[in-house]
N, C-alpha and C positions, 0 to 999 in steps of 0.2 A: 504493501499499499503505502503512494506518494504521500508526503508532508502535508501538513496545515497549507505552507505556502505557494505550494501549486495548487491546491484546490482554491484558495483565496484566488490566483490569478484568473483558472479558468472559468470559476461561479462569479465573478464580479465582471468578466468579460461577457457571458451567456446574460447574465441581467441587463446588464448595458446595451444588449443589443436585442431588447423587447420595444417594439413600437412603439411610440407616446400613446396611441389610438385603442392600441391594445393594453397598455399599461395599465389605463383610468379601467376597463374592463374590469380586467382582474381585481385593481386595487376594489372597486363597488365588489366584486363575490366576495373578494376578505373582507369587509368592511362589513357587509351583509353576516358573513360567518363568523363572525364575533362576536357580534351585538346578539346574533341569538344564544349564545352559549349560555345555560343557568346563572356559571360561577359568573359570570360578568353583570347579569341582568341582575344579580342580589347584591351583588357588590355595591362600596357607599366609598371607599376610597379604592384610587385606580393609578398605579404607576407606568408611567407611556413612555421609550425614548420619543426622540422629534425626529420624524424621518429625515431623509437631504438625500436628493439625487434621484439615484433610481431605487430606493429601497425602498418595501410597502409603504405607503402614504399612512402616514400615523395622523394627519394633520385632521384629516375627516371622524378619524375615532375620536381625538382628544377634545373638538367641538363635538361630537354626540355626549362627550362623558359629562361635559358641560353643562348642555342644555337639560341632560336628564338627571341636574343634581348630586354629579359623582363627586368628592374630592379629588380631583388631578395632580401627582406631581410627576415633574418631567426632572432629568438632570443636569448636571452641570459638574464638571470637573473642576478639583484645585490639585494643582501636582499629580500626584499618581492615585490619587483619590475621587470617586466619585459620587458625588452627594445627592439631595432632591429636594427640590422646594416647590410649593404651592404656586400654581396658576389659577388666573381666573378667565383666562381669553390667551387667545396667541398673540394678540399685541404687547402682552407681558414676556416677551420673547425678545431676543437679541443674539446679534453671532458673537460667538464662544469659542472654544476650544475644537480644533480640526475641524473650522467654519459649520459647527453643528449649532443652531439654534438653542441657547441656553434660557436660565429667567433673567430677568435683569435684576429682581430681588433674589438676593443668593441668601436667604434664609435656612437652615437645613430644618426640614421635615423630617420625620421618623418613619423611613422607608417599609421597616419592618411593621409597621403599625396600617400597611396598605394590605389590601384584598386580593391583591394580584399585582402582577405585575409584566409589561409586555416588553421583550425583548430582541433585540434584533440579531440578524446573520446572516451571512453571506453563502452560509449552506448548510442544513442540518441534515439527520439521519433518523430512521423511525423509532431510537431508542431515545430521539431527543436532546442527543449531544448535537451542538454548533460549533462551526468555525466562523470565527466574530473577527474583526480587525487587526485583535494579537495585540492590544494593551492590556485585557485582563479585566479590565472596570469593572465590565459586568458580571464575570465569572467571582470575584471577590465579593459581589453586594449574594449572588445569588446563592454563593454557600452557606449563606446564613440566612438568607429568606425561606419560613417553611411554610408558605401560603403558595398558591397559584400560580407560575410562571409559563406563561402563553409566547411561546414562539409564533412571528408572523414571515411567511414565504413563500413566493412564488412557484409553484408544482418543481417547477425545473431545477430548485435550489434544495432537493430533497431526493439524497443518494439514501442506498441501505443501510451505511457502515461509514462514518468520519473515522479522522486519525483520533486518538482520545489520549488525552496526558490525564498524571495524579489530579489535578487542580480543576478538569473542565465539573461544571456540574450540568446535567441535561434539565431539559423544561420540562414541564409534565403534560404540556398539550400543544402542537403545531397546526396553523389554521394555514392555508392554502386556499387558492380560489375555488378547489375542488374538494376539500376534505378536511376534517379534522380529524387529525391524528390524535388519539391518547397515547400517550408514550411507556414503553413500560408495562403493555397490557395487552401481552400478545396472549 
């Protein structure tokens, strides 16, 4: 099996090759699939990454959560650590580390009180393991996060197995435009 860097390169390219109109349709279907999950419907506090470039769009999800009255936490980076802060609208965000939108108000909230967390990934496998961008920011949070961990991805980002390291933490559910994968429940 090839290393993580190999898969990053291949799957970033695959994701970048999705035509804009098709990406919109895929994002809409993923949005629909996420918002129909029982855990999402019942949640009061949601943490989510803020998408950029060709990642699965979370801006629409964040707006939906806010309109649904949920408390929404989004990440920001300080040094080697990732913290989460509450936002009340997307206008509460500004460009931050790695050209990712972060909260303007960097007042840390307790991420571990969230009912669920939506995490990015470049590629996922059926057991919920993921390859991210390589900084380990989400893995450090996920290692202590005991509630629902949801990965969102396009179907083309799903493999049977990805390379794993001891510090990698799988998600519980992966939502694509075609299905909801309950990981580790084969």
